[in-house]
ChimeraX commands (.cxc) that place a marker at each C-alpha (Angstrom):
marker #1 position 22.35,-9.62,22.13 radius 0.5
marker #1 position 23.95,-10.33,18.72 radius 0.5
marker #1 position 21.15,-12.74,17.73 radius 0.5
marker #1 position 18.51,-10.13,18.62 radius 0.5
marker #1 position 20.34,-7.40,16.67 radius 0.5
marker #1 position 20.83,-9.77,13.73 radius 0.5
marker #1 position 17.13,-10.68,13.74 radius 0.5
marker #1 position 16.16,-7.00,13.85 radius 0.5
marker #1 position 18.50,-6.25,10.94 radius 0.5
marker #1 position 17.03,-9.15,8.91 radius 0.5
marker #1 position 13.49,-7.92,9.62 radius 0.5
marker #1 position 14.46,-4.36,8.67 radius 0.5
marker #1 position 16.10,-5.56,5.45 radius 0.5
marker #1 position 12.95,-7.54,4.57 radius 0.5
marker #1 position 10.71,-4.51,5.28 radius 0.5
marker #1 position 12.86,-2.25,3.10 radius 0.5
marker #1 position 12.67,-4.76,0.22 radius 0.5
marker #1 position 8.92,-5.24,0.77 radius 0.5
marker #1 position 8.14,-1.54,0.77 radius 0.5
marker #1 position 10.25,-0.74,-2.28 radius 0.5
marker #1 position 8.42,-3.55,-4.09 radius 0.5
marker #1 position 5.09,-2.26,-2.66 radius 0.5
marker #1 position 5.71,1.25,-4.01 radius 0.5
marker #1 position 6.80,0.13,-7.48 radius 0.5
marker #1 position 4.14,-2.59,-7.91 radius 0.5
marker #1 position 1.26,-0.34,-6.87 radius 0.5
marker #1 position 2.44,2.58,-8.99 radius 0.5
marker #1 position 2.31,0.26,-12.01 radius 0.5
marker #1 position -1.51,0.57,-11.85 radius 0.5
marker #1 position -1.06,4.13,-13.12 radius 0.5
marker #1 position -0.14,2.83,-16.59 radius 0.5
marker #1 position -3.32,0.91,-17.51 radius 0.5
marker #1 position -5.61,3.38,-15.73 radius 0.5
marker #1 position -4.04,6.28,-17.64 radius 0.5
marker #1 position -3.89,4.68,-21.07 radius 0.5
marker #1 position -6.46,1.89,-21.40 radius 0.5
marker #1 position -10.23,1.90,-21.66 radius 0.5
marker #1 position -12.51,1.19,-18.72 radius 0.5
marker #1 position -13.39,-2.25,-20.12 radius 0.5
marker #1 position -9.71,-3.18,-20.67 radius 0.5
marker #1 position -8.91,-2.13,-17.12 radius 0.5
marker #1 position -11.74,-4.25,-15.73 radius 0.5
marker #1 position -10.28,-7.29,-17.54 radius 0.5
marker #1 position -6.79,-6.54,-16.16 radius 0.5
marker #1 position -8.12,-6.04,-12.62 radius 0.5
marker #1 position -10.06,-9.31,-12.72 radius 0.5
marker #1 position -7.01,-11.18,-14.03 radius 0.5
marker #1 position -4.70,-9.71,-11.39 radius 0.5
marker #1 position -7.18,-10.31,-8.56 radius 0.5
marker #1 position -7.82,-13.86,-9.81 radius 0.5
marker #1 position -4.10,-14.69,-9.92 radius 0.5
marker #1 position -3.55,-12.96,-6.56 radius 0.5
marker #1 position -6.38,-15.01,-5.03 radius 0.5
marker #1 position -4.87,-18.22,-6.45 radius 0.5
marker #1 position -1.55,-17.31,-4.80 radius 0.5
marker #1 position -3.21,-16.62,-1.45 radius 0.5
marker #1 position -4.95,-20.01,-1.69 radius 0.5
marker #1 position -1.62,-21.61,-2.76 radius 0.5
marker #1 position -3.11,-22.96,-5.99 radius 0.5
marker #1 position -0.74,-24.37,-8.58 radius 0.5
marker #1 position 0.70,-23.29,-10.96 radius 0.5
marker #1 position 0.30,-19.68,-9.75 radius 0.5
marker #1 position 1.74,-20.29,-6.30 radius 0.5
marker #1 position 4.75,-22.06,-7.81 radius 0.5
marker #1 position 5.36,-19.34,-10.38 radius 0.5
marker #1 position 5.26,-16.58,-7.74 radius 0.5
marker #1 position 7.10,-18.58,-5.07 radius 0.5
marker #1 position 10.28,-16.55,-5.72 radius 0.5
marker #1 position 8.48,-13.33,-4.78 radius 0.5
marker #1 position 6.88,-14.96,-1.74 radius 0.5
marker #1 position 10.25,-16.17,-0.46 radius 0.5
marker #1 position 11.87,-12.76,-0.92 radius 0.5
marker #1 position 9.08,-10.36,0.06 radius 0.5
marker #1 position 6.56,-12.02,2.37 radius 0.5
marker #1 position 6.56,-11.63,6.14 radius 0.5
marker #1 position 6.63,-14.81,8.20 radius 0.5
marker #1 position 3.25,-13.93,9.76 radius 0.5
marker #1 position 1.67,-13.88,6.27 radius 0.5
marker #1 position 3.06,-17.19,4.99 radius 0.5
marker #1 position -0.20,-18.97,5.81 radius 0.5
marker #1 position -1.88,-16.73,3.22 radius 0.5
marker #1 position 0.95,-15.38,1.04 radius 0.5
marker #1 position 0.08,-12.28,-0.92 radius 0.5
marker #1 position -2.95,-11.45,1.24 radius 0.5
marker #1 position -1.96,-7.81,1.69 radius 0.5
marker #1 position -1.39,-7.51,-2.03 radius 0.5
marker #1 position -4.88,-8.92,-2.56 radius 0.5
marker #1 position -6.37,-6.34,-0.19 radius 0.5
marker #1 position -4.55,-3.57,-2.10 radius 0.5
marker #1 position -5.65,-4.84,-5.51 radius 0.5
marker #1 position -9.28,-5.20,-4.41 radius 0.5
marker #1 position -9.21,-1.76,-2.79 radius 0.5
marker #1 position -7.78,-0.17,-5.93 radius 0.5
marker #1 position -10.26,-2.07,-8.11 radius 0.5
marker #1 position -13.27,-0.89,-6.10 radius 0.5
marker #1 position -11.87,2.63,-6.09 radius 0.5
marker #1 position -11.52,2.50,-9.87 radius 0.5
marker #1 position -15.07,1.13,-10.30 radius 0.5
marker #1 position -16.48,4.00,-8.26 radius 0.5
marker #1 position -14.23,6.91,-9.21 radius 0.5
marker #1 position -12.64,5.92,-12.58 radius 0.5
marker #1 position -9.37,7.82,-13.28 radius 0.5
marker #1 position -9.61,9.72,-9.98 radius 0.5
marker #1 position -8.50,6.41,-8.43 radius 0.5
marker #1 position -4.96,7.54,-9.28 radius 0.5
marker #1 position -5.11,9.68,-6.12 radius 0.5
marker #1 position -5.74,6.63,-3.95 radius 0.5
marker #1 position -3.06,4.62,-5.72 radius 0.5
marker #1 position -0.29,7.17,-5.14 radius 0.5
marker #1 position -1.39,7.72,-1.53 radius 0.5
marker #1 position -1.30,3.97,-0.85 radius 0.5
marker #1 position 1.92,3.33,-2.76 radius 0.5
marker #1 position 4.01,6.29,-1.65 radius 0.5
marker #1 position 2.45,7.30,1.67 radius 0.5
marker #1 position 2.05,3.82,3.11 radius 0.5
marker #1 position 5.39,2.68,1.72 radius 0.5
marker #1 position 7.33,5.60,3.17 radius 0.5
marker #1 position 5.54,5.46,6.53 radius 0.5
marker #1 position 6.68,1.90,7.15 radius 0.5
marker #1 position 10.23,2.60,6.00 radius 0.5
marker #1 position 10.54,5.73,8.16 radius 0.5
marker #1 position 8.86,4.05,11.10 radius 0.5
marker #1 position 11.17,1.03,10.96 radius 0.5
marker #1 position 14.38,2.97,10.32 radius 0.5
marker #1 position 13.85,6.20,12.27 radius 0.5
marker #1 position 10.80,5.51,14.44 radius 0.5
marker #1 position 11.41,6.20,18.10 radius 0.5
marker #1 position 8.27,8.03,19.21 radius 0.5
marker #1 position 5.22,5.76,19.43 radius 0.5
marker #1 position 1.78,7.24,18.86 radius 0.5
marker #1 position -0.18,7.49,22.11 radius 0.5
marker #1 position -3.26,5.90,20.51 radius 0.5
marker #1 position -1.48,3.14,18.57 radius 0.5
marker #1 position 1.77,1.75,19.94 radius 0.5
marker #1 position 2.42,-0.13,16.65 radius 0.5
marker #1 position 2.88,3.17,14.79 radius 0.5
marker #1 position 5.32,6.07,15.21 radius 0.5
marker #1 position 5.17,9.81,14.71 radius 0.5
marker #1 position 8.10,9.51,12.32 radius 0.5
marker #1 position 6.14,7.08,10.14 radius 0.5
marker #1 position 3.04,9.27,10.22 radius 0.5
marker #1 position 5.04,12.36,9.21 radius 0.5
marker #1 position 6.81,10.43,6.42 radius 0.5
marker #1 position 3.40,9.29,5.12 radius 0.5
marker #1 position 2.13,12.87,5.07 radius 0.5
marker #1 position 5.23,14.32,3.39 radius 0.5
marker #1 position 5.46,11.55,0.77 radius 0.5
marker #1 position 1.75,11.65,-0.07 radius 0.5
marker #1 position 1.69,15.46,-0.09 radius 0.5
marker #1 position 4.70,15.76,-2.41 radius 0.5
marker #1 position 3.39,13.26,-4.95 radius 0.5
marker #1 position -0.16,14.67,-4.83 radius 0.5
marker #1 position 1.10,18.22,-5.34 radius 0.5
marker #1 position 2.13,17.26,-8.89 radius 0.5
marker #1 position -1.49,16.86,-9.96 radius 0.5
marker #1 position -3.66,18.41,-7.25 radius 0.5
marker #1 position -3.80,21.93,-5.81 radius 0.5
marker #1 position -2.01,22.75,-2.53 radius 0.5
marker #1 position -5.13,22.71,-0.33 radius 0.5
marker #1 position -6.33,19.36,-1.71 radius 0.5
marker #1 position -2.87,17.82,-1.40 radius 0.5
marker #1 position -2.56,18.87,2.25 radius 0.5
marker #1 position -6.05,17.67,3.14 radius 0.5
marker #1 position -5.82,14.31,1.35 radius 0.5
marker #1 position -2.32,13.60,2.69 radius 0.5
marker #1 position -3.25,14.72,6.21 radius 0.5
marker #1 position -6.45,12.73,6.58 radius 0.5
marker #1 position -4.91,9.68,4.88 radius 0.5
marker #1 position -1.84,9.75,7.14 radius 0.5
marker #1 position -4.11,9.83,10.20 radius 0.5
marker #1 position -6.31,7.03,8.85 radius 0.5
marker #1 position -3.24,4.87,8.30 radius 0.5
marker #1 position -2.32,5.18,11.99 radius 0.5
marker #1 position -5.69,3.99,13.30 radius 0.5
marker #1 position -5.89,0.51,14.73 radius 0.5
marker #1 position -8.87,-0.79,12.76 radius 0.5
marker #1 position -9.78,-4.30,11.68 radius 0.5
marker #1 position -9.86,-3.40,7.97 radius 0.5
marker #1 position -6.47,-3.65,6.25 radius 0.5
marker #1 position -5.11,-0.22,5.32 radius 0.5
marker #1 position -4.14,-1.53,1.87 radius 0.5
marker #1 position -7.87,-1.91,1.21 radius 0.5
marker #1 position -9.20,1.24,2.87 radius 0.5
marker #1 position -6.54,3.84,1.93 radius 0.5
marker #1 position -7.16,4.00,-1.84 radius 0.5
marker #1 position -10.91,4.26,-1.26 radius 0.5
marker #1 position -10.73,6.90,1.46 radius 0.5
marker #1 position -8.06,9.08,-0.21 radius 0.5
marker #1 position -9.97,9.06,-3.50 radius 0.5
marker #1 position -13.25,9.80,-1.73 radius 0.5
marker #1 position -11.66,12.87,-0.11 radius 0.5
marker #1 position -10.38,14.01,-3.51 radius 0.5
marker #1 position -13.83,13.45,-5.02 radius 0.5
marker #1 position -15.56,15.46,-2.30 radius 0.5
marker #1 position -13.20,18.36,-2.86 radius 0.5
marker link #1:1,2 radius 0.2
marker link #1:2,3 radius 0.2
marker link #1:3,4 radius 0.2
marker link #1:4,5 radius 0.2
marker link #1:5,6 radius 0.2
marker link #1:6,7 radius 0.2
marker link #1:7,8 radius 0.2
marker link #1:8,9 radius 0.2
marker link #1:9,10 radius 0.2
marker link #1:10,11 radius 0.2
marker link #1:11,12 radius 0.2
marker link #1:12,13 radius 0.2
marker link #1:13,14 radius 0.2
marker link #1:14,15 radius 0.2
marker link #1:15,16 radius 0.2
marker link #1:16,17 radius 0.2
marker link #1:17,18 radius 0.2
marker link #1:18,19 radius 0.2
marker link #1:19,20 radius 0.2
marker link #1:20,21 radius 0.2
marker link #1:21,22 radius 0.2
marker link #1:22,23 radius 0.2
marker link #1:23,24 radius 0.2
marker link #1:24,25 radius 0.2
marker link #1:25,26 radius 0.2
marker link #1:26,27 radius 0.2
marker link #1:27,28 radius 0.2
marker link #1:28,29 radius 0.2
marker link #1:29,30 radius 0.2
marker link #1:30,31 radius 0.2
marker link #1:31,32 radius 0.2
marker link #1:32,33 radius 0.2
marker link #1:33,34 radius 0.2
marker link #1:34,35 radius 0.2
marker link #1:35,36 radius 0.2
marker link #1:36,37 radius 0.2
marker link #1:37,38 radius 0.2
marker link #1:38,39 radius 0.2
marker link #1:39,40 radius 0.2
marker link #1:40,41 radius 0.2
marker link #1:41,42 radius 0.2
marker link #1:42,43 radius 0.2
marker link #1:43,44 radius 0.2
marker link #1:44,45 radius 0.2
marker link #1:45,46 radius 0.2
marker link #1:46,47 radius 0.2
marker link #1:47,48 radius 0.2
marker link #1:48,49 radius 0.2
marker link #1:49,50 radius 0.2
marker link #1:50,51 radius 0.2
marker link #1:51,52 radius 0.2
marker link #1:52,53 radius 0.2
marker link #1:53,54 radius 0.2
marker link #1:54,55 radius 0.2
marker link #1:55,56 radius 0.2
marker link #1:56,57 radius 0.2
marker link #1:57,58 radius 0.2
marker link #1:58,59 radius 0.2
marker link #1:59,60 radius 0.2
marker link #1:60,61 radius 0.2
marker link #1:61,62 radius 0.2
marker link #1:62,63 radius 0.2
marker link #1:63,64 radius 0.2
marker link #1:64,65 radius 0.2
marker link #1:65,66 radius 0.2
marker link #1:66,67 radius 0.2
marker link #1:67,68 radius 0.2
marker link #1:68,69 radius 0.2
marker link #1:69,70 radius 0.2
marker link #1:70,71 radius 0.2
marker link #1:71,72 radius 0.2
marker link #1:72,73 radius 0.2
marker link #1:73,74 radius 0.2
marker link #1:74,75 radius 0.2
marker link #1:75,76 radius 0.2
marker link #1:76,77 radius 0.2
marker link #1:77,78 radius 0.2
marker link #1:78,79 radius 0.2
marker link #1:79,80 radius 0.2
marker link #1:80,81 radius 0.2
marker link #1:81,82 radius 0.2
marker link #1:82,83 radius 0.2
marker link #1:83,84 radius 0.2
marker link #1:84,85 radius 0.2
marker link #1:85,86 radius 0.2
marker link #1:86,87 radius 0.2
marker link #1:87,88 radius 0.2
marker link #1:88,89 radius 0.2
marker link #1:89,90 radius 0.2
marker link #1:90,91 radius 0.2
marker link #1:91,92 radius 0.2
marker link #1:92,93 radius 0.2
marker link #1:93,94 radius 0.2
marker link #1:94,95 radius 0.2
marker link #1:95,96 radius 0.2
marker link #1:96,97 radius 0.2
marker link #1:97,98 radius 0.2
marker link #1:98,99 radius 0.2
marker link #1:99,100 radius 0.2
marker link #1:100,101 radius 0.2
marker link #1:101,102 radius 0.2
marker link #1:102,103 radius 0.2
marker link #1:103,104 radius 0.2
marker link #1:104,105 radius 0.2
marker link #1:105,106 radius 0.2
marker link #1:106,107 radius 0.2
marker link #1:107,108 radius 0.2
marker link #1:108,109 radius 0.2
marker link #1:109,110 radius 0.2
marker link #1:110,111 radius 0.2
marker link #1:111,112 radius 0.2
marker link #1:112,113 radius 0.2
marker link #1:113,114 radius 0.2
marker link #1:114,115 radius 0.2
marker link #1:115,116 radius 0.2
marker link #1:116,117 radius 0.2
marker link #1:117,118 radius 0.2
marker link #1:118,119 radius 0.2
marker link #1:119,120 radius 0.2
marker link #1:120,121 radius 0.2
marker link #1:121,122 radius 0.2
marker link #1:122,123 radius 0.2
marker link #1:123,124 radius 0.2
marker link #1:124,125 radius 0.2
marker link #1:125,126 radius 0.2
marker link #1:126,127 radius 0.2
marker link #1:127,128 radius 0.2
marker link #1:128,129 radius 0.2
marker link #1:129,130 radius 0.2
marker link #1:130,131 radius 0.2
marker link #1:131,132 radius 0.2
marker link #1:132,133 radius 0.2
marker link #1:133,134 radius 0.2
marker link #1:134,135 radius 0.2
marker link #1:135,136 radius 0.2
marker link #1:136,137 radius 0.2
marker link #1:137,138 radius 0.2
marker link #1:138,139 radius 0.2
marker link #1:139,140 radius 0.2
marker link #1:140,141 radius 0.2
marker link #1:141,142 radius 0.2
marker link #1:142,143 radius 0.2
marker link #1:143,144 radius 0.2
marker link #1:144,145 radius 0.2
marker link #1:145,146 radius 0.2
marker link #1:146,147 radius 0.2
marker link #1:147,148 radius 0.2
marker link #1:148,149 radius 0.2
marker link #1:149,150 radius 0.2
marker link #1:150,151 radius 0.2
marker link #1:151,152 radius 0.2
marker link #1:152,153 radius 0.2
marker link #1:153,154 radius 0.2
marker link #1:154,155 radius 0.2
marker link #1:155,156 radius 0.2
marker link #1:156,157 radius 0.2
marker link #1:157,158 radius 0.2
marker link #1:158,159 radius 0.2
marker link #1:159,160 radius 0.2
marker link #1:160,161 radius 0.2
marker link #1:161,162 radius 0.2
marker link #1:162,163 radius 0.2
marker link #1:163,164 radius 0.2
marker link #1:164,165 radius 0.2
marker link #1:165,166 radius 0.2
marker link #1:166,167 radius 0.2
marker link #1:167,168 radius 0.2
marker link #1:168,169 radius 0.2
marker link #1:169,170 radius 0.2
marker link #1:170,171 radius 0.2
marker link #1:171,172 radius 0.2
marker link #1:172,173 radius 0.2
marker link #1:173,174 radius 0.2
marker link #1:174,175 radius 0.2
marker link #1:175,176 radius 0.2
marker link #1:176,177 radius 0.2
marker link #1:177,178 radius 0.2
marker link #1:178,179 radius 0.2
marker link #1:179,180 radius 0.2
marker link #1:180,181 radius 0.2
marker link #1:181,182 radius 0.2
marker link #1:182,183 radius 0.2
marker link #1:183,184 radius 0.2
marker link #1:184,185 radius 0.2
marker link #1:185,186 radius 0.2
marker link #1:186,187 radius 0.2
marker link #1:187,188 radius 0.2
marker link #1:188,189 radius 0.2
marker link #1:189,190 radius 0.2
marker link #1:190,191 radius 0.2
marker link #1:191,192 radius 0.2
marker link #1:192,193 radius 0.2
marker link #1:193,194 radius 0.2
marker link #1:194,195 radius 0.2
view
């Protein structure tokens, strides 16, 4: 019993660290997108995606340089391809930026805050599994909606914030083959664009 509880606590501690890092790292994209030119951002995106790909493929020296982050933030199931979820997020944000330019900020905050808070709430408070996806909880889905809604309400109107947060929180709960780190920035920004 103690070993099981200890393992669960270690996994929870790792998820908390991962999601705090996830939120901060993804929100950093706001800085270049807000202040740099389109061309400068393309260069930064290509550099980041190139380095991220080198890490996933365990190419030196990049893998060695980022080994500290891998040891402290990567899940055991992702150690075969460390940084793969980060790569999905960076590619998703890049494509969103290519299509929607500065409006991509919507997708970034939805992915960073909504997805980050949903996992934290689901792991810490989650007791009620979704009937259509047993890997997700109502608590996580509600945390996603509230977090995304609150952050969106700073720069979008109330109706748009509710709609973007609501649809995005439901999309995040679906059991699809495409990683949510890739699809969430695109879908949230598309909803904002259509409004």
